[in-house]
Backbone as CSV, one residue per row, in Angstrom:
resi,resn,N_x,N_y,N_z,CA_x,CA_y,CA_z,C_x,C_y,C_z
1,UNK,103.867,109.773,-100.161,103.100,109.251,-99.294,101.247,109.296,-99.306
2,UNK,101.267,109.183,-100.536,99.214,108.942,-100.851,99.597,107.709,-100.370
3,UNK,100.449,106.246,-100.747,100.025,105.758,-100.902,100.311,104.616,-99.299
4,UNK,101.236,105.316,-98.377,101.131,105.559,-96.538,99.450,105.100,-96.274
5,UNK,98.827,106.207,-96.253,97.575,106.539,-95.976,96.463,105.432,-96.320
6,UNK,95.901,104.786,-96.739,95.547,103.370,-96.627,96.117,102.974,-95.207
7,UNK,97.741,102.799,-95.928,98.066,101.222,-94.879,97.915,102.286,-92.909
8,UNK,98.320,103.708,-92.845,98.194,103.579,-91.801,96.663,103.773,-91.592
9,UNK,95.767,104.474,-92.175,94.150,103.754,-92.058,93.244,102.233,-90.977
10,UNK,94.524,101.398,-92.030,94.436,100.663,-91.133,95.296,99.925,-90.652
11,UNK,96.267,100.950,-90.276,97.038,100.394,-88.650,96.453,101.428,-87.599
12,UNK,96.310,102.522,-87.776,95.929,103.014,-86.453,94.702,102.957,-85.928
13,UNK,93.588,101.808,-86.225,92.652,101.921,-85.590,92.910,100.721,-84.174
14,UNK,94.382,99.443,-84.586,94.745,98.752,-83.983,95.209,99.070,-82.701
15,UNK,95.927,100.229,-83.199,97.340,100.701,-82.448,95.834,101.116,-81.419
16,UNK,94.806,101.724,-81.394,94.393,102.648,-80.635,93.659,101.547,-79.363
17,UNK,93.326,100.454,-80.101,92.554,99.523,-78.974,94.467,98.332,-78.767
18,UNK,94.740,98.934,-78.585,96.349,98.368,-78.325,96.187,98.814,-76.034
19,UNK,95.517,97.937,-75.920,95.746,98.106,-74.106,95.704,97.977,-73.457
20,UNK,97.061,97.990,-72.290,97.170,97.022,-71.617,96.462,96.273,-70.374
21,UNK,97.178,95.389,-70.077,96.218,94.117,-69.388,96.197,95.061,-67.566
22,UNK,95.548,94.545,-66.833,95.376,94.915,-66.136,95.881,95.972,-64.766
23,UNK,97.372,95.034,-64.915,97.919,94.544,-64.000,99.193,95.732,-64.413
24,UNK,99.195,95.500,-65.675,100.336,97.322,-66.775,99.604,98.169,-66.159
25,UNK,98.802,98.835,-65.909,97.414,99.801,-66.016,98.425,100.556,-64.325
26,UNK,98.732,101.692,-64.663,99.012,102.258,-63.541,98.093,102.612,-62.760
27,UNK,97.445,102.514,-62.169,96.345,102.107,-61.338,97.734,100.242,-60.529
28,UNK,98.015,99.711,-60.886,98.973,98.767,-59.973,100.334,99.048,-60.811
29,UNK,100.902,99.725,-61.766,102.222,99.843,-61.935,103.026,100.782,-60.910
30,UNK,101.794,102.357,-60.750,102.352,103.152,-59.891,101.790,103.539,-58.726
31,UNK,100.292,103.297,-58.717,99.690,104.394,-57.712,98.736,103.188,-56.893
32,UNK,98.708,101.991,-56.310,98.866,101.013,-55.402,100.531,100.591,-55.119
33,UNK,100.193,99.613,-54.258,101.087,99.349,-53.402,100.961,98.583,-52.286
34,UNK,101.952,97.338,-52.058,101.126,96.541,-51.273,99.519,95.776,-51.235
35,UNK,99.284,95.863,-52.073,97.916,94.968,-51.251,97.372,93.974,-51.135
36,UNK,96.328,94.525,-50.313,95.986,93.261,-49.835,94.169,92.808,-49.782
37,UNK,93.742,90.936,-50.397,93.090,91.108,-50.498,92.091,91.019,-49.228
38,UNK,90.290,91.827,-49.759,89.696,91.299,-47.830,89.253,90.260,-48.568
39,UNK,88.702,89.723,-47.137,87.959,88.051,-47.316,86.389,88.877,-47.476
40,UNK,85.880,88.831,-48.750,84.752,89.506,-48.971,83.383,88.537,-47.817
41,UNK,83.755,87.516,-47.618,82.484,86.642,-46.457,82.319,87.348,-45.695
42,UNK,83.290,88.145,-44.809,83.310,89.303,-43.197,83.497,90.210,-43.666
43,UNK,84.257,91.108,-43.883,84.567,92.432,-44.418,83.434,92.963,-44.002
44,UNK,83.253,93.811,-43.749,81.982,95.083,-43.372,82.452,96.505,-43.439
45,UNK,81.834,97.196,-44.540,82.559,98.617,-44.358,81.662,99.458,-45.601
46,UNK,80.952,100.581,-44.181,80.653,101.488,-45.223,80.579,101.867,-46.991
47,UNK,82.110,101.918,-47.253,81.746,101.847,-48.715,81.083,100.744,-49.273
48,UNK,81.589,99.400,-48.471,81.294,98.278,-49.525,78.919,98.869,-50.242
49,UNK,78.271,98.679,-48.226,77.290,98.858,-48.041,76.813,100.272,-49.032
50,UNK,77.740,100.763,-49.718,77.254,102.406,-49.968,76.898,101.611,-51.769
51,UNK,78.290,100.956,-52.358,77.794,100.335,-53.162,77.063,99.229,-53.548
52,UNK,76.425,97.996,-52.981,75.666,97.219,-52.740,74.207,98.148,-52.865
53,UNK,74.233,98.966,-52.707,73.201,99.732,-52.068,72.341,100.077,-53.386
54,UNK,74.177,100.551,-54.397,74.015,100.920,-55.979,73.669,100.036,-56.753
55,UNK,73.343,98.829,-56.495,73.649,97.946,-57.505,74.718,97.630,-58.168
56,UNK,75.890,97.625,-57.623,77.180,97.192,-58.550,77.477,95.995,-57.446
57,UNK,78.311,94.754,-58.208,77.751,93.418,-58.335,79.884,93.307,-57.619
58,UNK,80.602,93.408,-56.377,81.724,93.262,-55.779,82.244,92.022,-55.933
59,UNK,83.563,92.248,-56.814,84.073,90.674,-57.018,85.038,90.480,-56.373
60,UNK,85.244,91.912,-56.166,87.167,91.592,-54.510,86.927,93.356,-54.636
61,UNK,87.959,92.670,-53.667,88.159,94.539,-52.454,89.951,94.099,-52.297
62,UNK,90.411,95.349,-52.911,91.692,94.880,-52.213,92.491,96.545,-50.859
63,UNK,92.892,96.542,-50.300,94.125,97.572,-49.270,95.450,97.501,-50.118
64,UNK,94.485,98.120,-50.165,96.990,99.338,-50.866,96.862,100.561,-49.773
65,UNK,98.663,100.697,-50.147,99.290,101.572,-49.556,98.695,101.795,-47.907
66,UNK,99.082,101.052,-47.153,99.301,100.577,-45.714,97.616,100.504,-45.278
67,UNK,96.287,100.474,-45.887,95.311,100.216,-45.673,94.822,100.903,-46.120
68,UNK,94.712,102.349,-47.288,94.852,103.572,-46.446,93.925,103.943,-48.342
69,UNK,93.932,102.989,-49.673,93.807,102.978,-50.453,93.315,101.622,-50.991
70,UNK,91.613,101.775,-51.242,91.137,100.978,-51.623,90.659,100.727,-53.047
71,UNK,91.553,99.392,-53.697,90.387,98.838,-54.861,89.347,97.736,-54.719
72,UNK,88.303,98.097,-55.534,86.770,98.267,-55.648,86.310,97.644,-57.179
73,UNK,86.434,95.946,-57.144,86.547,95.023,-58.155,85.021,95.041,-58.740
74,UNK,84.745,95.820,-59.493,83.578,95.927,-59.145,82.806,95.428,-60.820
75,UNK,81.178,95.295,-60.762,80.234,95.070,-62.646,79.679,96.192,-61.823
76,UNK,79.702,97.662,-62.086,78.489,98.600,-62.214,77.604,98.341,-63.081
77,UNK,76.251,99.102,-62.445,74.802,99.116,-63.414,75.586,99.779,-64.407
78,UNK,75.941,101.358,-64.780,76.718,101.998,-65.521,77.847,102.216,-65.969
79,UNK,78.042,102.422,-66.971,79.411,102.555,-68.413,79.755,104.170,-67.391
80,UNK,80.644,104.097,-66.614,81.303,105.278,-65.549,81.714,106.234,-66.665
81,UNK,81.876,105.722,-67.039,82.429,107.222,-68.418,81.359,107.178,-69.648
82,UNK,80.049,107.203,-68.937,79.488,107.271,-70.270,77.885,108.565,-69.378
83,UNK,76.453,108.609,-69.940,76.000,110.032,-69.167,75.742,109.971,-68.329
84,UNK,76.445,109.091,-67.276,75.564,108.800,-66.356,75.994,109.585,-64.521
85,UNK,76.488,110.896,-65.393,77.496,112.153,-64.032,76.354,111.656,-62.869
86,UNK,74.920,112.167,-63.226,73.834,112.377,-61.847,73.658,110.909,-61.460
87,UNK,74.505,110.015,-61.789,74.434,108.291,-60.874,75.454,108.717,-60.075
88,UNK,76.573,108.890,-60.924,77.756,108.563,-60.853,78.186,109.935,-59.316
89,UNK,78.043,110.926,-59.455,79.028,112.275,-58.974,78.189,111.950,-57.840
90,UNK,77.413,111.678,-57.591,76.236,111.781,-56.429,76.605,110.593,-55.643
91,UNK,76.931,109.738,-55.615,77.119,108.430,-55.315,78.918,108.619,-54.650
92,UNK,79.578,108.780,-55.551,80.772,110.030,-55.222,80.967,109.901,-54.214
93,UNK,80.694,111.370,-53.808,80.708,112.115,-53.169,79.783,111.720,-52.087
94,UNK,78.884,110.512,-51.053,78.778,109.923,-50.940,79.995,108.859,-50.309
95,UNK,80.318,108.360,-51.050,82.102,108.179,-51.303,82.547,108.561,-49.922
96,UNK,82.711,109.780,-50.582,83.613,110.775,-50.045,83.694,110.588,-48.227
97,UNK,82.487,110.475,-48.063,82.087,110.275,-46.064,82.300,108.979,-45.860
98,UNK,81.728,107.931,-46.745,82.184,106.278,-46.246,83.684,106.564,-46.693
99,UNK,84.246,107.081,-46.648,85.505,106.671,-47.249,86.553,107.197,-46.643
100,UNK,86.536,108.304,-45.989,86.823,108.705,-44.920,88.049,109.600,-45.765
101,UNK,87.009,111.008,-46.893,87.825,111.056,-47.887,89.135,110.509,-48.138
102,UNK,89.105,109.611,-48.830,90.049,109.016,-48.571,90.841,108.465,-50.479
103,UNK,90.802,108.756,-51.323,91.179,108.453,-52.841,91.350,106.980,-52.852
104,UNK,90.219,106.440,-54.176,90.146,104.951,-54.144,89.699,104.755,-55.571
105,UNK,90.211,103.415,-55.766,89.839,103.069,-57.548,88.780,102.034,-57.817
106,UNK,87.763,102.474,-58.703,87.179,101.031,-58.576,87.753,101.039,-60.238
107,UNK,87.761,98.988,-60.067,87.898,98.277,-60.937,86.509,98.021,-62.255
108,UNK,86.637,98.559,-63.151,84.721,98.457,-63.792,84.694,96.840,-64.726
109,UNK,85.405,95.663,-64.443,85.485,94.458,-65.191,84.029,94.529,-65.889
110,UNK,82.854,95.396,-66.447,81.509,95.396,-67.252,82.954,96.325,-68.561
111,UNK,83.110,97.111,-68.321,83.632,98.180,-69.225,84.703,98.524,-69.465
112,UNK,85.332,97.892,-68.747,87.282,97.188,-68.556,87.865,98.542,-68.785
113,UNK,87.607,99.039,-67.407,87.926,100.647,-66.682,88.498,100.722,-65.722
114,UNK,88.891,101.257,-65.729,89.612,102.177,-64.441,89.221,102.975,-64.094
115,UNK,88.022,103.724,-62.746,87.842,104.956,-62.245,88.881,105.402,-60.761
116,UNK,89.913,106.499,-61.274,90.319,106.852,-60.181,89.567,107.950,-59.194
117,UNK,89.152,108.056,-58.646,88.343,108.548,-57.542,89.431,110.401,-56.537
118,UNK,89.123,111.094,-55.856,90.115,111.230,-55.675,89.719,113.049,-55.392
119,UNK,89.530,113.541,-53.698,88.767,115.060,-53.348,90.171,115.859,-53.140
120,UNK,90.800,116.269,-53.972,91.709,117.140,-53.859,91.825,118.972,-52.925
121,UNK,90.395,119.227,-52.904,89.305,119.970,-52.715,88.666,119.585,-51.841
122,UNK,88.129,120.169,-50.513,87.293,119.811,-50.059,85.353,119.755,-50.238
123,UNK,85.539,120.672,-51.911,84.140,121.206,-52.767,85.037,120.446,-54.159
124,UNK,85.075,119.616,-53.894,85.534,118.809,-55.481,85.960,117.384,-55.854
125,UNK,85.416,116.737,-56.825,85.281,115.132,-56.432,86.859,115.425,-57.960
126,UNK,88.462,114.356,-58.121,88.621,114.731,-59.426,88.606,113.476,-60.148
127,UNK,88.045,113.476,-61.513,87.761,111.479,-61.214,88.701,111.563,-62.844
128,UNK,89.386,110.614,-62.639,90.392,110.532,-63.928,89.840,108.933,-65.017
129,UNK,90.458,108.167,-65.504,89.330,107.092,-66.263,90.587,106.257,-67.434
130,UNK,91.108,105.050,-67.117,92.230,104.471,-67.558,91.881,102.599,-68.171
131,UNK,91.339,102.873,-69.667,91.306,101.476,-69.715,92.378,100.642,-69.641
132,UNK,91.196,99.272,-69.433,92.532,98.192,-69.909,92.261,97.364,-70.877
133,UNK,92.516,95.576,-70.962,92.303,95.081,-71.743,91.680,93.525,-70.888
134,UNK,90.836,93.181,-71.846,90.450,92.297,-70.264,91.037,91.306,-70.927
135,UNK,91.079,90.023,-70.348,91.696,89.107,-70.162,91.026,87.800,-71.439
């Protein structure tokens, strides 16, 4: 076993970085279905205005699950997993109102993370994060 330890220490870090490509994440394999791209040149919605007002660069928007599950492909101004709760939590609360309390996902290409946002209770925001490999 002592001889295996150095080998394991070399292999384990590379396994930790074996993230799935975006199309193989839970978002596209289990959560979202029948996604349609919106035309960013004409699509207007309160969620779009809110994201742009908060300095998110919008790359793509998809409406999935019968139009009730938006996926916002963005470049966020901060890492959503970082010490920026004072920025993101108020934003998620405003997004709740702008999106009619429907869940949604943010695909942040700046940090290679999918942020799943839902509102299981009236006074609660549920967040989940999933990393993905950049192409």
